[in-house]
N, C-alpha and C positions, 0 to 999 in steps of 0.2 A: 467592559466586557470584550471590546475589540482587542486589547492587548492579550487577553487570555486566548482567544481564538487564533490570533496570529502566532502565539507561542506554540500552541498545539500543532498547527500546520507546519511550522518550522521543525518541530520535533519529529513529526511523522515523515517529512522529507528526509531529514537526517537519518532516521531509522531505516528507511528504504535504501538509501545510498550506502550506509554502513553495512547492511545485510548483504547487499549485492557485492560490495568489495570483499567482504569476509569470505563469502562463498566462492567467488571467482579467483581470488588470489591467495588466500590463507588456508582454506580448508581443502586439502587435496582429495578427500573422498568424493567431493562433488565435481571433480574435473571430468571432462569427457575423455573417452578412450584415445582420441587423436592427440589431445593435449598431454595425456600421460605418456604416450609413446615418444613424444618429442622431448620430454623431460630427461635431462642428462644427470647421471649419478656421478658425483665427484668423490674420488677415493679419499678416505680419511687418513691423512698423513700424521696425525697426532696420536693415533691409537697405540702404536708400538714404539717405544723409545729405542734408540740404537743400542745394541749390546756393547758393553765395554770390551776393549780388546783383551784377548786372553793373555794372562801373565805367563812368562816362561817358568820352567820348573825352579823351585827354590833350591839353591845349592845346599848341600849338606854342610853342617858345621865342620870346622877344621881345627886341628890342634897342632900348635907349633911347639917345639921342644928347645931347651936351653941347657947349657952346661952349668955346673955348680957355680953360683954367685956371678953369673954372666948374663948379658942382655943381647948376645949375638944369636940370631936364629940358626938352629942346626939344620933345619929342613926347609930352606927358602924355595926349593923347587916345588914343593907342595903348595906353597903360597902363590908362586907364579902361575901354577895351573889353576888355582882357585880364583884368581883375580878376574879373568874375562867373564866367567859365569856370574860372578857377583856384580860386575859392572852392568851386564845385560839386565840382570834382575832389578837392580836399583834404578836403572833408567826407566824400566817399565812400571815399577811400583815406587812412586815418589814418597810414600809414607814410611817405607822401610829404611832402617839404618843398621849399621854394624855396631856390635858391642864386643870389645876386646877385654877379656877377663884374665888378668895375670895371676899366676899361682907360684908357690915355692914349696920346697920340701920342708921338713921340720928342723933342719939344722940351722941354728941361730935363734935370735930372740924373735918373738912374735912381731914386734914393731919393725925390726929390720926386714923380716920376711914380707911384711905388708908393703914396705917401701920397695923391696926387690920386685915383688909382683907388679907394682905400679910402673917401675922402670921398664920391665919387660913388656908390659902392655903399651907403654909409650914408644918403645923401640919398634914394635909392630905398627903402631899408629904412624910413626915417621915413614916407615917403608910404604905404607898405603898412600900417604899424602904425596910421596915422590912418584907414585904410580897413578896419579890422577884422581884420587878420591877427595871428596870435599870434607873439610874439617868439621863442618856442621853435621855430618852424617856418620861420624865415627866417634864412639865414646869409649874411653879407656878407664877401666876400674881394676881394683886389686882385691883379691880374697886372701892373699898371703898364704899361710899354711892351713887356713881354716876349712878348706874344702878339698882334701886330697882325692885324687882319682883312685888311688889304691892305698892301702895302709903303708905308712913309712917304716916298714919292718926290715927292709934290706936296701942295699945300694941300688939294685935294679928297680925297685919300687920307687925310690926317691927320684931316680932319673925320669920316671913317668909323671911325677908330680911337679917337675920344673917345666912349666908350660904356660902358654897363652891360648885360650880357646876363643875362636871367632864365631859369633852367632849372628844371625840376621833377626833383628827385632821387627815384627810386623805390627 
């Protein structure tokens, strides 16, 4: 019987101490007005994550033109004006890359025009690499004569189809 009474007394003492500790330290509703006034509020710094920096404007796509059966860019000044804006955008958005799509008019075989479009895209690729672009972020593809900008019904229209279009893939 003695161990039972001792156990009950120890339990009651523990219950009184635990209740006092809970009401004094854990439960703020029972704090006195003086203690509540001294309590300091720590600002929550984890509530709002920092906003990512704003990206610069995405440069518009650019089209470069070529002479019949050539890979020399006819309007390199347009490309030179395009390069700084693209470099700025690509440095801000590391997931974006350039796609160079080469095209040809309908004169010649389909296989030859596919190869010519690829050579034109690689010509622009080389120009961009010489101007500081990474080869990992520039992709050259060819559509040959399959996607003309305008119908190949006249020489003026064929000149518009001998092109490389540079787009930014996001």
